[in-house]
C-alpha positions in Angstrom: -29.8 27.5 -12.3 -31.4 24.1 -12.0 -30.2 23.0 -15.4 -26.6 24.2 -14.6 -26.6 22.0 -11.5 -27.9 19.0 -13.4 -25.2 19.4 -16.0 -22.7 19.7 -13.2 -23.9 16.5 -11.7 -23.5 14.7 -15.1 -20.1 16.1 -15.5 -19.3 15.0 -12.0 -20.3 11.5 -12.8 -17.8 11.5 -15.7 -15.0 12.9 -13.5 -15.9 10.5 -10.8 -15.6 7.7 -13.3 -11.9 8.5 -13.8 -11.4 8.7 -10.0 -13.2 5.4 -9.7 -10.8 3.7 -12.1 -7.9 4.8 -9.9 -9.7 3.9 -6.7 -10.5 0.4 -8.2 -6.8 0.0 -8.8 -6.0 0.9 -5.2 -8.6 -1.5 -3.9 -7.6 -4.5 -6.0 -4.0 -4.2 -5.0 -4.9 -3.5 -1.4 -7.1 -6.5 -1.2 -4.4 -8.7 -2.8 -1.3 -7.4 -0.9 -2.5 -5.1 1.9 -0.5 -2.2 0.6 -1.5 1.0 -1.2 0.2 1.5 -4.6 1.1 5.1 -4.5 2.2 4.9 -8.2 -1.4 4.3 -9.3 -2.0 7.9 -10.3 1.4 8.1 -12.1 0.4 5.0 -14.1 -2.6 6.9 -15.4 -0.3 9.7 -16.4 1.9 7.2 -18.2 -1.2 6.0 -20.1 -2.0 9.6 -21.1 1.5 10.2 -22.4 1.5 6.8 -24.3 -1.7 7.9 -25.9 0.0 11.1 -27.0 3.0 9.2 -28.3 0.9 6.6 -30.2 -1.8 8.9 -31.6 0.0 12.2 -32.2 3.7 11.4 -32.5 3.3 8.1 -34.4 -0.1 8.6 -35.9 -1.3 5.1 -35.1 -5.1 4.1 -35.2 -7.0 4.4 -31.9 -7.3 0.7 -31.3 -3.6 0.2 -31.9 -2.8 3.0 -29.5 -5.1 1.5 -26.9 -3.5 -1.9 -27.1 0.0 -0.4 -26.9 -0.8 1.7 -23.8 -2.7 -1.2 -22.2 0.3 -3.6 -22.6 2.8 -0.9 -21.6 1.0 0.1 -18.4 0.3 -3.5 -17.4 4.0 -4.4 -18.0 5.0 -1.5 -15.8 2.6 -2.7 -13.1 4.2 -6.2 -13.2 7.7 -4.7 -13.0 6.6 -2.7 -9.9 5.1 -5.8 -8.3 8.2 -7.9 -9.0 11.0 -5.5 -8.1 9.4 -3.0 -5.7 6.5 -4.7 -3.9 7.3 -8.4 -3.7 10.5 -8.0 -1.5 8.3 -6.4 1.2 5.5 -9.0 0.8 8.0 -11.9 1.3 9.3 -10.6 4.6 7.8 -12.2 7.6 5.8 -10.0 9.9 5.5 -7.2 7.3 7.7 -4.2 6.9 6.0 -1.2 8.4 6.0 1.6 5.8 8.8 0.3 3.6 6.3 -0.4 0.8 5.1 3.2 1.1 8.5 4.6 0.4 9.2 2.1 -2.3 6.0 2.7 -4.3 6.4 6.5 -3.9 10.0 6.2 -5.2 8.8 4.1 -8.1 6.2 6.8 -8.9 8.8 9.6 -8.8 11.1 7.6 -11.1 8.4 7.1 -13.6 7.5 10.7 -13.7 11.1 11.8 -14.0 11.6 9.4 -16.9 8.4 10.7 -18.7 9.4 14.3 -18.2 12.8 13.6 -19.5 11.5 11.9 -22.6 8.7 14.4 -23.2 11.1 17.4 -23.0 10.3 21.0 -22.4 7.1 21.1 -24.3 3.7 22.6 -23.2 0.8 20.1 -22.9 -0.4 19.2 -26.4 -3.9 18.0 -27.3 -4.6 14.3 -27.8 -7.0 13.3 -30.5 -10.3 11.7 -29.7 -12.3 9.4 -32.0 -15.5 10.9 -30.6 -17.5 13.8 -32.0 -16.8 17.2 -30.4 -20.4 18.4 -30.5 -22.2 17.6 -27.2 -25.3 15.4 -26.9 -28.4 17.6 -26.2 -31.3 16.1 -24.3 -33.6 19.0 -23.4 -31.5 21.3 -21.2 -29.0 18.6 -20.5 -25.6 18.8 -22.3 -23.2 15.9 -22.1 -20.1 15.5 -24.2 -19.3 12.3 -26.0 -16.0 12.0 -24.0 -17.9 12.3 -20.7 -20.3 9.6 -21.8 -17.4 7.5 -22.9 -15.8 7.9 -19.4 -19.0 6.7 -17.7 -19.5 3.8 -20.0 -15.9 2.7 -19.7 -16.2 2.9 -15.9 -19.4 0.8 -15.9 -17.9 -1.8 -18.1 -14.8 -2.2 -15.9 -17.0 -2.4 -12.8 -19.3 -5.1 -14.2 -16.3 -7.1 -15.6 -14.6 -7.0 -12.2 -17.7 -8.0 -10.3 -18.3 -10.9 -12.7 -14.6 -11.9 -12.4 -14.7 -11.9 -8.6 -18.0 -13.9 -8.4 -17.7 -16.3 -11.3 -14.1 -17.3 -11.7 -11.8 -19.4 -9.5 -9.0 -16.8 -9.6 -11.5 -14.1 -8.6 -12.6 -16.2 -5.6 -8.9 -16.8 -4.7 -8.3 -13.1 -4.7 -11.3 -12.6 -2.4 -9.9 -15.2 -0.1 -6.5 -13.6 -0.1 -8.1 -10.2 0.7 -9.7 -11.8 3.9 -6.5 -13.4 5.1 -3.3 -13.8 3.0 -1.7 -16.4 5.4 -4.8 -18.6 5.5 -5.1 -18.4 1.8 -1.5 -19.6 1.4 -2.2 -22.5 3.7 -5.3 -23.5 1.6 -3.1 -23.8 -1.4 -3.7 -20.5 -3.1 -0.6 -19.1 -4.8 -0.5 -15.6 -3.2 2.3 -14.6 -5.5 0.2 -15.2 -8.5 -2.7 -13.3 -6.8 -0.4 -10.4 -6.2 0.7 -10.4 -9.9 -2.9 -10.6 -11.1 -3.9 -7.7 -8.8 -1.2 -5.5 -10.3 -2.2 -6.4 -13.8 -5.9 -5.6 -13.1 -4.9 -2.3 -11.5 -2.6 -1.5 -14.4 -5.4 -2.2 -16.9 -7.7 0.1 -14.9 -5.1 2.8 -15.0 -4.6 2.3 -18.8 -8.3 2.6 -19.5 -8.5 5.7 -17.3 -5.6 7.3 -19.1 -6.9 6.5 -22.5 -10.3 8.0 -21.6 -9.0 11.1 -20.0 -6.2 11.9 -22.4 -8.2 14.1 -24.8 -9.5 16.1 -21.8 -6.3 16.7 -19.9 -3.9 16.8 -22.9 -0.3 15.4 -22.7 0.6 16.7 -19.3 3.3 14.7 -17.4 2.4 16.4 -14.1 -1.1 15.1 -13.6 -0.1 11.9 -11.8 0.0 13.3 -8.2 -3.4 15.0 -8.6 -5.1 11.8 -9.8 -3.3 9.8 -7.1 -4.7 12.1 -4.4 -8.2 12.1 -5.8 -8.3 8.3 -6.2 -7.1 7.9 -2.6 -9.7 10.3 -1.2 -12.4 8.5 -3.1 -11.1 5.3 -1.6 -11.1 6.8 1.9 -14.7 8.0 1.4 -15.9 4.6 0.4 -13.8 2.5 2.8 -10.5 0.8 2.3 -10.8 -2.6 0.8 -14.4 -2.2 -0.4 -15.0 -2.2 -4.2 -18.5 -0.9 -4.0 -17.3 1.7 -1.5 -14.5 2.8 -3.8 -17.0 3.2 -6.7 -19.5 5.2 -4.6 -16.8 7.4 -3.0 -15.4 8.3 -6.5 -18.8 9.2 -7.9 -19.6 11.3 -4.8 -16.3 13.1 -4.9 -16.6 13.8 -8.7 -20.1 15.2 -8.3 -19.2 17.3 -5.2 -16.3 18.9 -7.0 -18.3 19.8 -10.1 -21.3 21.1 -8.2 -18.9 23.2 -6.1 -17.4 24.6 -9.3 -20.8 26.1 -10.1 -20.8 28.1 -6.9 -17.2 28.4 -6.0 -13.6 28.5 -7.3 -12.3 25.4 -9.1 -8.9 26.2 -7.6 -10.1 24.8 -4.3 -11.3 21.4 -5.5 -8.7 19.6 -3.4 -10.1 21.4 -0.3 -13.6 20.2 -1.3 -12.3 16.7 -1.5 -10.9 16.9 2.0 -14.0 18.5 3.3 -16.2 15.7 1.9 -13.9 13.2 3.6 -14.0 15.1 6.9 -17.8 15.2 6.7 -18.0 11.5 6.4 -15.6 11.0 9.3 -17.7 13.3 11.5 -20.9 11.6 10.5 -19.5 8.2 11.3 -18.2 9.4 14.7 -21.6 10.9 15.5 -23.4 7.6 14.9 -21.2 5.8 17.4 
C-alpha cells in the first residue's frame, strides 16, 4: 500500500502543477487589477482545443503547435483585457461585481464558440511527443507526461519569480499589486501593467493546456472544472500570494490523488472543498 500512496503523491504533484498554472494566472491578474479572471480555466480549454487542431487536424510539428496556441491564447487574453476588463478598471470607485459578470460571460462565449467549431464529436486523443512507457525508479512509476507537467510548472514559477525580482516591469507590477492608485501617481502605467498581467496569465494557461492536452483529450467542456480547481488552490494559498497559490495547488493535487486511492474519484470536488474548509477552520482556531 505504501508504494501506491507514493505513486499517488507523485501523480498529485503533476495534477497540482496544472492547477498551479491556473492559480498563477489568477494571482497575476488579481495583483495587477484586483479582479479574478473567471475565464482562466476556459483559456486552458482553448489551449487544449488549439493543440488538437494544430497537431491532429493540421498535423503541424509540436513546436509549431505550441507557438500557435501560445500566441492564440495570449491574444484572447489581451482582447479580454481591452474589451471586457478595462472598462471596469477605468471607472472611479470600482464597479462592485460588474467584472465578475463580464469575465464569466466572456468565458461562456468562448466555450460556446469552441463547442460550435468542434461540432458533435467525442473527445479525441491529442498526440504527445513523449514516450508512453513510464519511468520506473524502484517501486515508483511516473509517466513522462506527468514529469513534463512538473518541469513546465517549475520553469514557469522560476521565470516569474526572476521577472518580479529582477526586472523593472516586474517591480512595477508588484507596486501596482500593493496600491494601484499610488502606483499611478508614481508614474507607473497601470494600463500597461494590466495588459502585461493578462499576457502572462494567458501564457500560463497556454502552457497548462499544451501540457494537459494528451491527458484530457480534446474535450471542450473541461474549462469550468479547471477554473474551479485553480480557484480553490488560490483560496488555499491566499489571494494575491504567488507562493501561496503554488503551495495550495500542489496540496490540492496531492489530496485529490491520495483520496482516489481510498475513495471515489467522482467526489474530487468535494475533497477540494473539504481541504479548503479544513484550512479555514485551522486559521480560525489559531485566532
